[in-house]
Every structure is written in structure tokens, then in C-alpha cells.
C-alpha positions, 0 to 999 in steps of 0.5 A: 779292556779291548779283547781281539775276537776272531773265528776259525772253523778248524781246531788249532794244533797244540803247537799253535795253542802254545803260541797264545798266552790265554786259551780256553779248551771246551771238550766233550765228555766222551773225550779222554784226552783233550788238547794239551792234555799232557799238562792237564792230566797231571794236575787232575791226578795231583788234585786226586780228581777225575777228568769228569770233575771238569763237568762241574768246574773248570781247571786252569794251569800255566804251561811250561812257557807261562801261557794260561790254559783253562779246560772245561768239559761240556756235558750233553746232559747240561742245559745251555744255561748251565754251560754258559754259567760254567763258561763264564766262570772259566773266564774269571782267571783269564780276564784277571790278567787283562788279556789282549786275546783269548783263544776259545777252542770248542773241541766238543765237535769234530773239526779240521786242525789248523797250524 
């Protein structure tokens, strides 16, 4: 499996993310609405959970256009190992689709936005 890896110091816009078939969004526990939250929040509500549940496990969902997004909350009280373990588990669903590229957005720090 060959996956394209790139790096950009700016956070993509929601419009740019919707163009990529596979995305992982990492966000800080202090954020109440991460990127693409209009798709995330109804899923959490339907499952009877809370956004803070994403500290323990990721949630994946297909957007209206069929693209797959996985969200994971980064908690300040987790060790690097714990965060890496959660991140590895969040890749499972995406990797099962043999993606050509994966956008990983680290929204847990403040960045500029790109289109």
C-alpha cells in the first residue's frame, strides 16, 4: 500500500477537507466544535454520547459526499503513548479502504487556514 504523505502548517478549510476521501481530525479537549462538526455532533447525539467521549475512542462517519472522516480528541492529561494508541486505532477504518492519501489535521494547536 502506497500512501501519499505531505505536510502543511496551516489548517485546511472545511471545503478543502471535503475534497479528500480520507481525513482524520485531531482536536483539543477545550474545543467544542472541531472541523466538520456539523457532521460529527448529530452522530454523538444519536449515540447518546458526549463530545468528551472522543478522549477514549475515535468516531468515524461518512460525509454527504461519501468521504470518510474520523475525529479524535487529544487530552492534555494523556501520555504520548496513550495518544499514539488512540491515533493508531483511529486509522483502522480508513486503512481498511486502501486509501491513496490521508489528510491528518492536528487542530489541537492554533494554525492558519488553507484552502
